[in-house]
C-alpha positions in Angstrom: 21.3 15.9 -6.0 17.7 15.2 -7.2 18.3 11.7 -8.1 19.6 10.8 -4.9 16.9 12.4 -3.1 14.2 10.6 -5.3 16.0 7.2 -4.8 15.7 7.5 -0.8 12.2 7.6 -1.1 11.9 5.1 -4.2 13.6 2.3 -2.2 11.4 2.7 0.8 8.0 2.9 -1.4 9.5 -0.3 -3.2 9.9 -2.0 0.1 6.3 -1.0 1.2 4.8 -2.1 -2.0 6.5 -5.7 -1.9 5.3 -6.0 1.9 1.5 -4.8 0.9 1.4 -7.3 -2.2 2.8 -10.1 -0.2 0.3 -9.6 2.5 -2.6 -9.1 0.4 -2.1 -12.1 -2.0 -1.9 -14.3 1.2 -5.0 -12.4 2.8 -7.0 -12.0 -0.6 -10.8 -11.5 0.5 -12.2 -15.1 0.7 -15.5 -14.0 -0.6 -13.9 -12.6 -3.8 -11.6 -15.8 -4.4 -11.9 -16.7 -8.1 -14.9 -14.6 -8.9 -14.3 -11.0 -8.1 -11.5 -8.7 -9.7 -11.1 -5.1 -9.9 -8.9 -2.0 -9.2 -9.0 0.9 -7.0 -6.5 3.8 -5.8 -5.6 4.4 -2.1 -3.5 6.9 -0.5 -1.8 5.9 2.7 0.1 8.0 4.9 2.8 6.6 7.0 4.3 8.2 10.2 8.1 7.9 10.8 8.0 4.8 13.0 6.1 3.0 10.0 2.7 3.0 11.6 -0.2 4.2 9.4 -1.6 7.7 10.0 -4.5 7.4 7.6 -6.0 5.7 4.5 -8.1 7.2 1.8 -9.9 5.8 -0.9 -9.3 8.0 -3.9 -11.0 5.8 -6.3 -13.3 3.0 -5.7 -13.3 -0.4 -7.3 -17.4 -0.3 -7.3 -17.0 -3.4 -5.1 -17.2 -3.0 -1.4 -15.5 -6.2 -0.8 -12.3 -5.2 -2.6 -12.4 -1.5 -1.2 -12.6 -2.9 2.4 -9.9 -5.6 1.7 -7.4 -2.9 0.8 -7.9 -1.0 3.9 -7.8 -4.2 5.8 -4.5 -5.3 4.0 -2.8 -1.9 4.7 -3.6 -2.2 8.4 -2.7 -5.8 8.7 0.6 -5.4 7.0 1.5 -2.5 9.4 3.8 -1.5 11.0 6.0 -0.9 7.9 9.9 -0.1 8.2 10.7 3.0 10.1 11.9 5.8 7.9 15.6 5.5 7.3 17.8 8.5 8.8 17.9 10.2 5.3 14.1 10.4 5.1 13.5 11.0 8.7 15.8 14.1 8.7 13.3 16.2 6.7 10.0 14.1 6.5 7.3 13.9 9.0 4.8 12.0 7.1 5.2 9.8 3.8 2.1 9.8 1.6 2.0 6.7 -0.9 -0.6 6.9 -3.6 -0.9 3.6 -5.6 -3.7 1.8 -7.8 -4.5 -1.8 -6.6 -5.1 -4.5 -8.8 -7.1 -7.6 -7.5 -6.4 -10.0 -10.3 -7.0 -13.3 -11.6 -5.2 -15.9 -9.7 -6.2 -14.2 -6.6 -3.2 -11.9 -6.5 -2.9 -8.3 -5.5 -0.4 -5.9 -7.3 0.1 -2.3 -7.0 1.4 0.6 -9.5 
């Protein structure tokens, strides 16, 4: 039913989130370390093979260094996992929109 359908995307998105946050924290922008924090919203479109189709900045942090870092991190962490069969059977592109938080302690988390 609907719950199983939601789960198939939820697990993929959770795996994507964990990879982006891990790469982001390891590659926190050096020029921002210890001094620049903020949040922004990105929409990332993925192809079935896990490659990035596109990245859009929906809401800027107001800080070029953070906005550019988010784009760089998405590209650096690619490719992501290929869509599992239960997603691939009826999904050509997967769109993930999340708010990114560049936080004290030079960590990145997304919601």
